[in-house]
C-alpha positions as CSV (number, residue, x, y, z in Angstrom):
1,M,16.5,-17.1,-25.6
2,G,17.4,-14.5,-22.9
3,T,15.0,-11.9,-21.6
4,T,15.5,-8.2,-21.9
5,Q,14.1,-5.2,-20.1
6,R,11.7,-3.1,-22.1
7,S,10.4,0.3,-21.3
8,A,6.9,-0.2,-22.5
9,P,4.6,-3.3,-22.8
10,V,4.9,-4.9,-26.2
11,V,2.3,-6.0,-28.6
12,V,2.2,-9.8,-28.7
13,V,0.7,-11.5,-31.8
14,A,0.2,-15.2,-32.4
15,V,1.7,-16.5,-35.6
16,D,0.5,-20.0,-36.5
17,G,2.5,-20.7,-39.7
18,R,-0.5,-21.4,-41.7
19,G,-1.0,-17.9,-43.2
20,Q,-4.2,-17.2,-41.3
21,G,-2.9,-14.5,-39.0
22,L,-2.1,-11.8,-41.6
23,G,-4.8,-9.5,-40.3
24,A,-3.7,-9.9,-36.7
25,L,-0.1,-9.2,-37.7
26,R,-1.1,-6.0,-39.6
27,F,-3.1,-4.9,-36.6
28,A,-0.1,-5.7,-34.2
29,I,2.2,-3.6,-36.4
30,D,-0.2,-0.7,-36.6
31,E,-0.7,-0.8,-32.8
32,A,3.0,-1.0,-32.1
33,R,3.6,2.1,-34.2
34,A,0.9,4.0,-32.3
35,R,2.4,2.9,-28.9
36,G,6.0,3.4,-29.9
37,T,6.9,-0.2,-28.9
38,G,7.8,-3.5,-30.5
39,V,6.0,-6.6,-31.7
40,R,6.6,-10.0,-30.1
41,M,5.6,-12.8,-32.5
42,A,4.6,-15.9,-30.5
43,H,4.7,-19.3,-32.3
44,V,3.7,-22.5,-30.5
45,L,5.3,-25.5,-32.0
46,D,3.4,-28.7,-32.5
47,R,4.0,-32.1,-34.2
48,D,2.5,-30.9,-37.5
49,D,5.0,-28.0,-37.9
50,T,6.5,-28.0,-41.4
51,G,9.2,-25.5,-40.7
52,Q,7.4,-22.6,-42.3
53,I,6.3,-20.1,-39.8
54,M,5.1,-17.2,-41.9
55,D,3.7,-17.1,-45.5
56,P,5.1,-14.6,-48.0
57,Y,2.4,-12.0,-47.3
58,M,3.2,-12.0,-43.6
59,T,6.9,-11.6,-44.4
60,E,6.1,-8.7,-46.7
61,A,4.1,-7.0,-43.9
62,C,7.2,-7.2,-41.6
63,V,9.6,-6.0,-44.2
64,A,7.3,-3.0,-44.9
65,A,7.6,-2.0,-41.3
66,P,11.3,-1.2,-40.8
67,D,10.4,1.3,-38.0
68,V,9.0,-1.6,-35.8
69,E,11.2,-3.9,-33.8
70,F,10.3,-7.6,-34.0
71,H,11.1,-10.3,-31.5
72,W,10.3,-14.0,-31.6
73,R,9.0,-16.3,-28.9
74,F,9.0,-20.0,-29.6
75,R,7.2,-22.4,-27.2
76,R,6.0,-26.0,-27.1
77,G,3.0,-27.1,-25.2
78,P,-0.8,-26.7,-25.1
79,L,-1.7,-23.8,-27.5
80,A,-4.0,-21.9,-25.2
81,D,-1.7,-22.2,-22.2
82,E,1.3,-20.9,-24.2
83,L,-0.6,-18.0,-25.7
84,V,-1.8,-16.9,-22.3
85,A,1.8,-17.2,-21.0
86,A,3.2,-15.2,-24.0
87,A,1.6,-12.0,-22.9
88,G,2.4,-10.3,-19.6
89,A,-0.2,-8.5,-17.6
90,G,0.6,-5.1,-19.3
91,D,1.0,-6.4,-22.8
92,L,-1.6,-6.5,-25.6
93,L,-2.3,-9.9,-27.1
94,V,-3.5,-10.0,-30.7
95,L,-5.1,-13.2,-32.1
96,G,-6.4,-13.8,-35.6
97,Q,-10.0,-14.9,-36.1
98,T,-9.3,-17.9,-38.4
99,T,-12.9,-19.2,-38.6
100,P,-14.4,-18.0,-41.9
101,W,-17.3,-15.7,-40.9
102,S,-20.7,-15.7,-42.4
103,P,-24.1,-14.5,-41.1
104,E,-25.4,-18.1,-41.3
105,R,-22.5,-19.7,-39.5
106,P,-20.8,-17.3,-37.1
107,G,-18.2,-19.0,-34.8
108,V,-15.1,-18.5,-32.9
109,S,-12.4,-21.1,-32.2
110,A,-12.1,-22.9,-28.9
111,V,-8.6,-21.7,-28.5
112,I,-9.6,-18.0,-28.9
113,T,-12.5,-18.6,-26.4
114,E,-10.2,-20.2,-23.8
115,V,-7.5,-17.5,-24.2
116,A,-10.0,-14.7,-24.0
117,A,-11.4,-16.2,-20.8
118,R,-8.1,-16.7,-19.1
119,T,-5.6,-14.0,-20.1
120,V,-4.9,-11.1,-17.7
121,A,-3.7,-9.0,-20.7
122,A,-6.1,-7.1,-22.9
123,L,-6.9,-9.2,-26.0
124,V,-7.8,-8.1,-29.5
125,V,-9.2,-10.6,-32.0
126,V,-8.8,-9.5,-35.5
127,P,-10.5,-10.7,-38.7
128,A,-8.2,-12.5,-41.1
129,D,-8.6,-9.9,-43.9
130,W,-8.2,-6.8,-41.7
131,R,-6.5,-3.7,-43.1
132,A,-6.0,-0.4,-41.4
133,R,-8.6,2.2,-42.4
134,H,-8.6,4.5,-39.4
135,H,-12.2,5.7,-39.2
136,H,-11.4,7.3,-35.8
137,R,-14.3,5.7,-34.1
138,I,-14.5,3.2,-31.2
139,V,-17.6,1.5,-30.0
140,V,-17.8,0.3,-26.4
141,G,-20.4,-2.2,-25.2
142,V,-21.4,-1.7,-21.5
143,K,-23.5,-4.4,-19.8
144,S,-23.5,-3.2,-16.2
145,C,-22.7,0.2,-14.8
146,A,-21.7,-1.3,-11.5
147,N,-18.4,-2.5,-12.9
148,A,-18.0,-0.4,-16.0
149,G,-15.3,1.8,-14.6
150,G,-12.4,-0.3,-15.8
151,L,-13.8,-0.7,-19.3
152,L,-14.4,3.1,-19.6
153,A,-10.9,3.9,-18.3
154,R,-9.4,1.7,-21.0
155,A,-11.8,3.0,-23.7
156,F,-11.2,6.7,-23.0
157,A,-7.4,6.2,-22.9
158,E,-7.6,4.2,-26.2
159,A,-9.8,6.9,-27.9
160,F,-7.4,9.6,-26.7
161,A,-4.4,7.8,-28.1
162,R,-6.0,7.2,-31.4
163,G,-7.7,10.6,-31.8
164,A,-11.0,8.7,-32.0
165,A,-14.6,9.4,-31.0
166,L,-16.3,7.0,-28.6
167,E,-19.7,5.6,-28.9
168,I,-20.8,3.9,-25.7
169,V,-23.7,1.5,-26.1
170,H,-25.6,0.1,-23.0
171,V,-27.7,-2.9,-24.0
172,C,-30.5,-4.3,-21.9
173,D,-31.6,-7.9,-22.6
174,T,-35.2,-8.5,-23.7
175,A,-37.1,-11.7,-24.3
176,D,-38.6,-10.3,-27.5
177,P,-36.0,-10.4,-30.4
178,A,-38.3,-8.1,-32.4
179,A,-37.8,-5.4,-29.8
180,V,-34.2,-4.7,-31.0
181,A,-34.3,-0.9,-31.3
182,R,-32.3,1.9,-30.1
183,V,-34.0,4.3,-27.8
184,D,-33.2,7.8,-26.7
185,V,-32.7,8.5,-23.0
186,R,-35.8,10.1,-21.6
187,P,-36.7,11.0,-18.0
188,G,-38.7,8.3,-16.4
189,D,-37.2,5.5,-18.5
190,R,-37.6,2.2,-16.7
191,H,-33.9,1.8,-16.8
192,G,-33.4,5.3,-15.4
193,S,-31.1,4.2,-12.6
194,E,-28.7,2.5,-15.0
195,V,-29.0,5.5,-17.4
196,R,-28.1,8.0,-14.7
197,S,-25.2,5.8,-13.4
198,L,-23.7,5.5,-16.8
199,E,-24.2,9.1,-17.6
200,T,-22.3,10.0,-14.4
201,L,-19.5,7.6,-15.2
202,V,-19.2,8.9,-18.8
203,R,-19.2,12.5,-17.6
204,D,-16.5,11.8,-15.0
205,W,-14.2,10.2,-17.6
206,S,-15.0,13.0,-20.1
207,D,-13.6,15.4,-17.5
208,V,-10.4,13.5,-17.5
209,F,-10.2,13.3,-21.4
210,P,-12.0,16.5,-22.5
211,G,-10.7,16.1,-26.0
212,V,-12.5,12.8,-26.6
213,A,-15.9,13.2,-28.3
214,V,-18.3,10.8,-26.8
215,E,-21.9,9.7,-27.5
216,T,-23.9,7.4,-25.2
217,S,-26.9,5.4,-26.5
218,F,-29.2,2.8,-24.9
219,A,-30.7,-0.2,-26.6
220,H,-33.0,-3.1,-25.9
221,G,-32.6,-6.4,-27.6
222,Q,-30.0,-9.1,-28.3
223,P,-26.7,-7.6,-27.0
224,A,-24.3,-9.3,-29.5
225,R,-26.4,-8.3,-32.5
226,I,-26.8,-4.7,-31.4
227,L,-23.0,-4.3,-30.6
228,I,-22.0,-5.9,-33.9
229,D,-24.3,-3.6,-35.9
230,A,-23.2,-0.5,-33.9
231,A,-19.6,-1.3,-34.7
232,T,-20.0,-1.3,-38.4
233,G,-17.4,1.0,-39.8
234,A,-15.6,1.4,-36.5
235,D,-11.9,0.8,-35.9
236,L,-12.5,-1.2,-32.7
237,L,-15.2,-2.8,-30.7
238,M,-14.5,-3.0,-27.0
239,I,-16.2,-5.3,-24.6
240,A,-15.5,-6.5,-21.0
241,R,-14.9,-9.9,-19.5
242,H,-15.9,-10.7,-15.9
243,Q,-13.1,-11.0,-13.4
244,R,-12.3,-14.6,-12.6
245,D,-13.9,-15.6,-9.3
246,L,-16.1,-18.4,-7.9
247,R,-19.0,-17.2,-10.1
248,H,-16.9,-16.6,-13.3
249,L,-14.2,-19.2,-13.6
250,A,-12.1,-19.6,-16.7
251,R,-15.0,-19.2,-19.1
252,L,-16.3,-16.6,-21.5
253,G,-19.9,-15.5,-21.4
254,P,-22.3,-16.1,-24.3
255,V,-22.3,-12.4,-25.5
256,P,-18.5,-12.1,-25.8
257,R,-18.4,-15.4,-27.6
258,A,-21.1,-14.4,-30.0
259,V,-19.4,-11.0,-30.7
260,L,-16.0,-12.6,-31.3
261,G,-17.5,-15.1,-33.6
262,A,-19.4,-12.6,-35.8
263,S,-17.7,-9.2,-35.7
264,D,-16.0,-8.0,-38.9
265,V,-14.0,-5.4,-37.0
266,P,-11.3,-6.0,-34.4
267,V,-12.8,-6.8,-30.9
268,E,-10.9,-6.0,-27.7
269,V,-11.8,-8.0,-24.7
270,V,-10.9,-6.0,-21.5
271,P,-10.5,-8.2,-18.4
272,L,-12.1,-6.7,-15.4
273,T,-10.4,-6.9,-12.0
274,G,-13.5,-6.5,-9.9
275,A,-12.1,-3.5,-8.1
276,P,-13.9,-0.1,-8.5
277,T,-12.2,2.1,-11.1
278,P,-13.3,5.7,-10.5
279,A,-12.1,8.5,-12.7
280,P,-9.2,10.4,-11.1
281,L,-9.7,13.9,-9.7
282,V,-9.6,16.7,-12.2
283,L,-8.2,20.1,-11.2
284,T,-9.1,23.5,-12.7
285,R,-6.3,25.9,-13.7
286,S,-6.9,27.6,-10.4
287,G,-6.1,24.4,-8.6
288,T,-9.6,23.7,-7.3
289,I,-11.2,20.3,-7.6
290,L,-13.6,20.0,-10.5
291,K,-15.1,16.8,-9.2
292,N,-14.6,14.5,-6.3
């Protein structure tokens, strides 16, 4: 199959042939419409392939989207390797969460964990039963303000494109599970330095996207549980993944794994590059610099 030039990054969705990726396909179609681009359906062949790639419900979803252009990519090889290769650096990769979720037995497949740890593209993991509801609300989990610029840049741009409000949640670990409680930001808070840094980052990006409504909250407790609860009723939960280096090789941390395994809303894992991502300069109408 030949390659063609495309004007915008496509949305890549994994299609497994077992009918478990319907939610991911729906999400990919919805995202492609919003971006004005196409959908590339990636199928990795294996020895158990029966010849059926999509079930009738997935076929119906494609037929119901005549405004979206679909392309196929067939590969053979290790599943995680081929899915990582299927998405370029600028594409969005969408995977279906095929592990049945329950509060008692949350879990995420080894393939999703490996792909999330390795891909340079943004990745969204979507529950199998997902349907578009458009609550116009995005929740962003921030662990460290030191490298949150890339995540906030992506989050504000996504909120602007969707016409959504942002809720930014900064979670601090605590040894006491009973201490899970949201707290208001107050002067003299023991995490005051992080609070001020995050508030500055949020203010800078708000200047770039003045039409995006944003709320920042701070919480103490188990990060995965707090983020999952905060994202109830949201369109998207966004979290970051460390850049790959000597400290963070091709692995996914415990919090992203827990979130991917238990969230009932789509989760976007944003790969960090390690480079600072400051908000761009904003000019007033008179041409003076609003911030520097």
